[in-house]
N, C-alpha and C positions, 0 to 999 in steps of 0.2 A: 504494500500500500504506500502511495506517495505521501511523504511528510508534508503537513500543512505549513504554508509560509508564515501564517500567524494564527493565533487561537480563534476559536469560534466567537468568544466574547469581543475580540478586537474586530472581527469581521462585522458583527452586529453594530459595534460602535461606529465604524466607518459608514456603514450603510444607513444608519439612523441619521447621521450628520447630513448626508446627501438628501434624505427624505425630508428633513426639516427645512432645508433650503428650497426643495421642490415645493413643499406646502406653502412656504412664505411667498414664493413667486407664482403660485397658482398653476403649477405643472403637475398633471395627474400621472403622466407616464414619460419616462426619460429613456432614450435610446443612446447608449454609450458605444462609440465606435473606435475611439482612440485606444490603441493597445496599452499605452502607459496608464490610462485611466482605469481600464479593465483590470490591469495588474494591481493597481492600488486598492481597488474595491474588493477583489476576489482572490488575488494571488495567481490568477491565470497568467501564464507567461508565454502563450503561443503568439508568435510574431508572423503575421502573414497579410499581404496586401493582394494576393491573387485568390485566396479562399476567403469568402466573406464571413465575418464573425462579428458578434456584437453582444451587448449586455442590455437587457430590458429591466428597468426598475419601475415598479408599480407602487403607487401610494397605498393601494388597498391592503387592508389587514383582513385576510380571509377568516370568516367565522360562519357558523351555522345560525340560521334564523329559526327560532323555536316558538311554539305557542299559537300557530295559525292553522286554519283548516286548509285542506288540499286545494279547494277552489280559490281561496285567497292567494295562496302561493302561485297558482297558475296565472292569475291576473298580474301578480307582481313580476313574474318571469316575462310575460309578454310585454309589460310596460318598461322593462329594464331596471326595475327596482332590486332584483336579485339576479345573479349571474348564472345560477344553475340550481337544479333541484333533483332529489331522488323521487322516484314514483314507481308504482306497481304497473307492470307492463299491461295487464288486463285493463287497468284504469285508463291508460293512455289510448289504447285501441278503442275502448267503449266511449270514454268521456270526451276526448279531444282528438278525434281522428284526423282533423285538419292539420294537426301538428305534423303528422306523417305525410298526408296527401300533398300538402303545400310546402313541405320541407322547412317548417318554421323553427324546428329545434334539431340539434345534433345529439345523437345517442353515443355514449362513450364506452360504457361497460355494463355488465349485468352481475347482480348478486343472486346466484341460483339458490332458491328456497323451495324445497330442500335441495341440498347439494346435488348437482347433476340434472336438475329440472329447470327448464325454461319454456316460456310460451313460444310455440313455433310460429314465427312471423318473419317475413323478409327483412324487416328493419332491425331485427334482433338476432337473427341466426348467426351472423358473422362477428358479433360483438364479443370481446374477450371477457372471460369470467373475472370478477373483481379479485378473486383469490390469486390470480396470476401476478398481481401487483404486490402481494405481500412478500416481503423479503426476509422477515424474521419470524421465529416461533411466536413471539409476543403479538405481532401483527396478525398472524393466522388465528391465534386464540381470540383476539378481539373480534375478528370477522365471524368466527364460530359463535361467539356470544350473541352478536347482533342477529345472525341468521336464526338461531334458536329462539330468541325473543320474538322475532317476526313469525316464525313457524308456529309457536305456541299460541299467539294471538291473545284472546281474552278467555282464559280457562275458568271453569267452574271449580271452586275450591271448597272442600268440606273440612270441618274441624277435625283435628287428630283423633278425637274420641268417638267419631262416628262409627257405629257397628259395621263390620265388614259386609254383612249381608245387605245392609242398606246401601252401601257403596256399590255393590254389585248390581243391585236393582236399578240404581240411577245410571250406571254405565250401560247396561243393556237397553234401557229406555232411550239413551242418547244414540246408540247404534241404530235402533229401529227407526228413530225419527229421521236421522240423516239418510237412511236407505229408502225412506218412503218417497215414491215418485211424486206425490202431491206436495211434499215439502220442497223438493227440487224445483218443481214448476212454480211454486209460490215465491221461492227465493229469486228465481229468474225474473218473474213478473215485477216484483217490488223493488229489486235492487239493480236489475240489468246485468247481473253477474251470476256465474254458475257457482254452486256450493262446492267448497273444497275442504270438508271437515277433517280434523285430526282426531282419530279414534283414541280411546282412553290409553291403550298400551303405547301408542306412538307418542301421545302427550307426555306420559310418564318418562319415556326414554329421552325425549327432547329436553325435558327439565333436568334429568340426571346428567346429561352430557354438557350442560352449561359450565364453562370454566369458572372456578372459584378463586383463582390466583389473585392476590391483592394487587399486583402490578397490572394485570389485565383489567380488573375492575376500575382501577384508578385511571388508566388510559381511556377506557370506555366512557367514563364520566366526563372526561375532558372533551372527547369528541362529540358527545351527546349534548353538552352544555352550550350556552350562548356566548362563551368567551372566545378568545382567539384560539385558533387551531394550534396544537403543539407542533414543533418542528419534526419532520420525518426522520 
């Protein structure tokens, strides 16, 4: 591994100084082309005038926006108030088909839930799985935590003291309800989506597989919160 020219703290200090001057002069994005300036800011020492190279400095501090409904975020995306959003593929196809038909958005990656499953559609078939971007075991565990949270959805939870036979009665009732053709038809009629229930055994397994590591939980909270995103 190549040794850094200066520390990460020194890199942040230099970059923040430039961003302060950008903000003072009303510059939202700066393109640095001079090799000496790029070297000062990043330590990059490539010297070339026949291969184009440059450094883009953006004032934006990337963060997640939380606390809004899907339709509100859709409007914010179309009006340019947010730069990107995560969404369920079924919802995009059903609720905003014009995004696909008119090319109003660009799709970058998919988080397969459960792993290996994705909605078959020309717009999604060639997208890379989000897992392919995870470079460390910590990152893979954070993705696994998010995947299983989404997979579980909104489970029905009984008190620990509930008699076993009562639990089994409820589990069987849920199985029969989800397999009832009338339920499936009603679900489609009122929501516009097909039912994709998680049966009791699958629910229990998904919960069991959620990582419990303190480091994973801490990183997940930072990503799910409204603060600045942590450095990768």
